[in-house]
C-alpha positions in Angstrom: -6.5 11.6 36.6 -4.5 9.1 34.7 -5.3 8.5 31.0 -6.9 5.3 29.9 -4.8 2.7 28.1 -4.2 3.3 24.4 -5.8 0.9 21.9 -4.5 0.9 18.3 -6.0 -1.4 15.6 -4.4 -2.5 12.4 -6.4 -2.7 9.2 -5.1 -3.9 5.8 -5.7 -1.6 2.8 -7.6 -3.1 -0.2 -5.7 -5.4 -2.6 -8.3 -4.8 -5.4 -11.4 -2.7 -5.9 -13.3 -4.5 -8.7 -14.0 -7.5 -6.5 -15.5 -5.5 -3.7 -18.9 -5.2 -5.4 -19.1 -1.5 -4.5 -17.6 0.2 -7.5 -14.3 2.1 -7.5 -14.6 3.1 -3.9 -16.0 -0.1 -2.6 -12.9 -1.6 -1.0 -11.9 1.7 0.5 -15.4 2.0 1.9 -14.6 -1.1 4.0 -11.7 0.7 5.6 -13.8 3.8 6.5 -16.7 1.8 7.8 -14.4 -0.5 9.7 -12.5 2.4 11.3 -15.8 3.9 12.4 -17.0 0.7 14.0 -13.7 0.2 15.8 -13.6 3.8 17.0 -17.2 3.3 18.4 -15.9 0.1 20.1 -13.1 2.1 21.8 -10.1 2.2 19.5 -8.0 5.3 19.8 -6.2 4.9 16.4 -6.2 2.8 13.3 -2.9 1.8 11.8 -2.8 1.0 8.1 -0.4 -1.7 6.9 2.0 -1.0 4.0 1.8 -3.9 1.5 1.7 -6.7 4.1 3.4 -9.9 3.2 5.0 -8.0 0.2 1.7 -8.1 -1.7 0.6 -4.9 -3.5 -2.2 -3.1 -1.8 -3.5 0.5 -1.8 -1.0 3.0 -0.6 -1.0 3.1 3.2 -0.5 6.9 3.5 -3.3 7.7 1.1 -5.6 5.2 2.9 -4.7 6.7 6.3 -5.7 10.1 5.0 -9.0 8.7 3.7 -9.7 7.2 7.1 -8.9 10.4 9.0 -10.9 12.6 6.7 -14.0 10.4 6.2 -14.2 8.4 9.4 -12.9 11.1 11.8 -10.5 8.6 13.4 -6.8 9.1 14.1 -4.9 7.1 11.4 -1.3 6.0 11.5 0.2 4.6 8.2 3.0 2.0 8.2 5.9 3.3 6.1 8.3 0.7 4.9 11.8 0.9 3.5 11.0 -1.9 1.1 9.1 -0.4 -1.9 10.0 3.3 -1.7 13.1 5.2 -2.6 14.3 7.8 -0.1 12.7 10.4 -2.3 9.4 8.6 -2.3 9.4 8.2 1.4 9.9 11.9 1.9 7.2 12.6 -0.7 4.7 10.5 1.2 5.6 12.2 4.5 5.1 15.6 2.9 1.6 14.6 1.8 0.8 13.3 5.3 2.0 16.6 6.7 -0.3 18.5 4.4 -3.2 16.3 5.6 -2.4 16.9 9.2 -1.3 13.3 10.0 2.0 13.4 11.9 2.4 9.9 13.4 3.9 7.0 11.3 5.0 3.4 12.1 8.5 2.9 10.5 9.2 -0.7 9.5 11.5 -2.3 7.0 8.8 -4.5 5.6 8.7 -8.0 4.0 10.5 -8.8 0.9 8.0 -9.2 -2.0 7.1 -12.6 -3.4 9.3 -14.0 -6.1 7.6 -13.0 -9.4 8.8 -12.1 -12.9 7.8 -8.5 -12.2 10.5 -8.3 -9.5 13.1 -8.0 -12.2 14.8 -11.1 -13.4 12.2 -13.9 -13.7 11.7 -15.7 -10.5 14.0 -13.4 -8.6 13.2 -10.8 -5.9 15.3 -7.7 -5.6 18.4 -8.2 -3.6 18.0 -4.9 -1.7 15.2 -2.7 -0.6 14.8 0.4 -2.7 15.8 2.9 -0.1 18.7 0.8 1.2 17.7 1.8 4.7 16.8 -0.1 7.9 13.9 1.1 10.0 16.2 2.8 12.4 17.8 4.7 9.5 14.3 5.7 8.4 13.4 7.0 11.8 16.6 9.1 11.9 15.8 10.5 8.4 12.3 11.5 9.5 13.7 13.3 12.5 16.3 15.1 10.3 13.9 16.1 7.6 11.6 17.5 10.3 14.1 20.2 11.0 13.1 22.2 7.9 10.7 20.1 5.8 7.5 19.6 7.8 5.1 22.0 9.6 5.5 20.0 12.8 7.8 17.1 13.7 6.6 13.6 13.0 6.2 11.1 15.8 7.7 7.8 14.7 6.7 4.5 16.2 8.6 1.3 15.8 8.3 -2.5 15.8 9.5 -4.9 18.5 9.6 -8.6 17.7 9.0 -10.3 21.1 9.1 -13.7 19.4 12.7 -13.3 18.2 14.9 -16.3 18.9 17.7 -13.9 19.9 15.8 -11.4 21.9 18.9 -9.8 23.2 19.9 -8.7 19.7 16.3 -7.5 19.1 16.4 -5.5 22.2 19.7 -3.9 21.2 18.2 -3.0 17.9 15.2 -1.4 19.7 17.6 0.7 21.7 19.2 1.9 18.4 15.7 2.7 17.1 14.9 4.7 20.2 18.2 6.6 19.8 17.2 7.3 16.2 13.9 8.9 17.2 11.4 6.1 17.7 9.2 7.2 20.6 6.9 4.1 21.1 7.0 0.4 20.2 4.3 -1.9 18.8 5.1 -5.6 19.4 4.5 -8.8 17.5 1.5 -10.8 18.7 2.3 -12.5 22.0 1.1 -16.1 22.6 3.9 -17.8 24.5 5.5 -17.5 27.9 8.7 -16.4 26.3 7.0 -13.6 24.4 5.4 -12.3 27.6 8.7 -12.4 29.4 10.3 -10.5 26.6 7.6 -7.8 26.8 8.3 -7.3 30.5 12.1 -7.2 29.8 11.6 -4.6 27.0 9.4 -2.5 29.3 12.2 -2.4 32.0 15.0 -1.8 29.5 13.6 0.7 26.9 11.8 3.3 29.0 9.5 3.9 26.1 5.7 3.2 25.7 4.9 -0.2 24.5 1.6 -1.4 22.9 1.4 -5.2 23.2 0.4 -7.1 20.0 -2.8 -9.0 20.0 -3.8 -11.2 17.1 -7.2 -13.0 17.3 -7.1 -16.6 16.0 -10.2 -17.1 13.9 -10.6 -20.8 13.1 -9.1 -24.2 13.4 -7.4 -23.9 10.1 -5.9 -20.6 11.0 -4.7 -21.9 14.3 -3.0 -24.9 12.7 -1.3 -22.6 10.2 0.0 -20.3 12.9 1.1 -23.3 15.1 3.3 -24.5 12.2 5.2 -21.2 12.4 4.4 -20.3 8.8 4.5 -16.5 9.5 7.9 -15.3 10.7 7.7 -13.6 14.0 4.4 -15.1 15.1 4.4 -18.2 17.3 1.5 -19.9 19.0 1.5 -23.2 20.9 -0.1 -26.4 19.8 -2.4 -26.1 22.8 -4.0 -23.1 21.3 -4.6 -24.9 18.0 -6.2 -27.8 19.8 -8.7 -25.5 21.5 -10.1 -24.6 18.0 -10.5 -28.2 16.8 -14.0 -29.1 15.7 -15.4 -25.6 16.5 -18.2 -24.1 14.4 -17.7 -20.6 13.0 -19.8 -19.1 15.8 -18.0 -21.2 18.5 -14.6 -20.3 17.0 -15.6 -16.6 17.0 -16.5 -16.7 20.6 -13.3 -18.5 21.5 -11.2 -16.1 19.4 -12.5 -13.1 21.4 -12.1 -15.0 24.7 -8.5 -16.0 23.9 -7.5 -12.5 22.6 -8.9 -10.8 25.7 -7.1 -13.3 28.0 -3.7 -12.7 26.2 -4.2 -8.9 26.2 -4.9 -8.8 29.9 -1.9 -11.0 30.6 0.4 -8.4 29.2 -1.3 -5.5 30.8 1.2 -4.7 33.6 4.1 -4.5 31.1 2.4 -2.4 28.4 0.8 1.0 28.0 -1.9 -0.3 25.8 -2.6 -2.8 23.0 -2.0 -3.1 19.2 -4.8 -5.3 17.9 -4.3 -6.8 14.4 -7.4 -7.5 12.3 -7.2 -10.9 10.6 -9.1 -11.6 7.3 -11.0 -8.3 7.6 -12.9 -9.7 10.6 -13.7 -6.3 12.1 -16.6 -8.1 14.0 -14.2 -10.1 16.1 -11.8 -7.2 16.7 -14.5 -4.8 17.6 -15.6 -7.3 20.3 -12.1 -7.5 21.6 -11.7 -3.7 21.7 -15.0 -3.3 23.5 -13.8 -5.8 26.1 -10.6 -4.0 26.6 -12.1 -0.5 26.7 -14.8 -1.7 29.1 -12.1 -2.8 31.6 -11.3 0.9 32.0 -8.0 0.0 33.4 -5.5 2.9 33.2 -1.8 2.4 32.4 0.4 1.5 35.3 1.3 4.5 37.5 4.6 6.1 36.4 4.6 4.7 32.9 5.6 7.2 30.2 2.7 8.8 28.3 2.2 7.8 24.7 3.7 10.5 22.5 0.5 10.9 20.5 -2.6 12.6 21.9 -5.7 11.2 20.4 -7.5 13.7 18.2 -11.0 12.7 17.0 -11.3 14.6 13.7 -15.1 15.0 13.5 -15.3 -8.8 3.5 -12.3 -10.7 2.4 -12.5 -14.6 2.3 -10.9 -16.4 5.2 -7.9 -18.4 4.4 -5.2 -20.1 6.5 -2.8 -17.3 5.8 -3.0 -14.2 8.0 -2.1 -11.1 5.9 -0.5 -9.1 8.7 2.4 -6.8 8.4 4.8 -8.8 10.5 6.6 -5.7 11.7 9.9 -6.5 10.1 12.5 -4.6 12.1 
């Protein structure tokens, strides 16, 4: 019997704990409770973003361990080249190895905002700390695994299906695969061009692909995304118009409807989905995941299996800006 399609859901780690109202562990509690709800809905794994948009949040590796230990859900931390030196990257991986987590998503990451803390006032660092690209990171993880870890890590990578020059993006994806990336998670797909690029990547890469799904939560959010304010994410004006004048409840229903429609459209060219949680709206994403899981549609015959076997281990304010890790290559 063929396996069901894989569903991964991204959650952002907390930016602060004091404002959560739940004491020192309050914000982390949201991650654990959210992961449990999403797993009940049908999610196979939770991915944890690494300082999305370059803003400081709780460490993705530590939060992934917390989710796995307390929620009993497979957790996959994003590991970026942006904030960590090479030594710090290996240190984080050694900790994950000790905790039994052996799948990571390797991304370069966003540059941090320009702040005085970035060094010279008003200037961001000219280079990432490691000096690596995500493909170099993937190669290093593979090399370290020869003698550093109890078992080799599985490295997933990012694929920007909204890139203006998708030929160059596809060539980069091939280099990532050669470096050890075994599966790809895509940017959210909204446009005809993005869906064509997913199909092309599927035919060219020969690696499992999880198609990116980002629920649009409100009229303001839709207008923001339609302006192209987030690099790598593009939605059409027609999508924004559908949210015009909707109440919160109506926008929520439309958000789920649209997300499911987009996810199903990419079904034949993917091995599953990568659903991004906007504004901590686990309620919306859980409905999307339930809809996808209920379809019960297995991956296309002959598609390569995902390299990770699922192992069950036993509210932020809405704003126009979506705090997603935009999967910088």
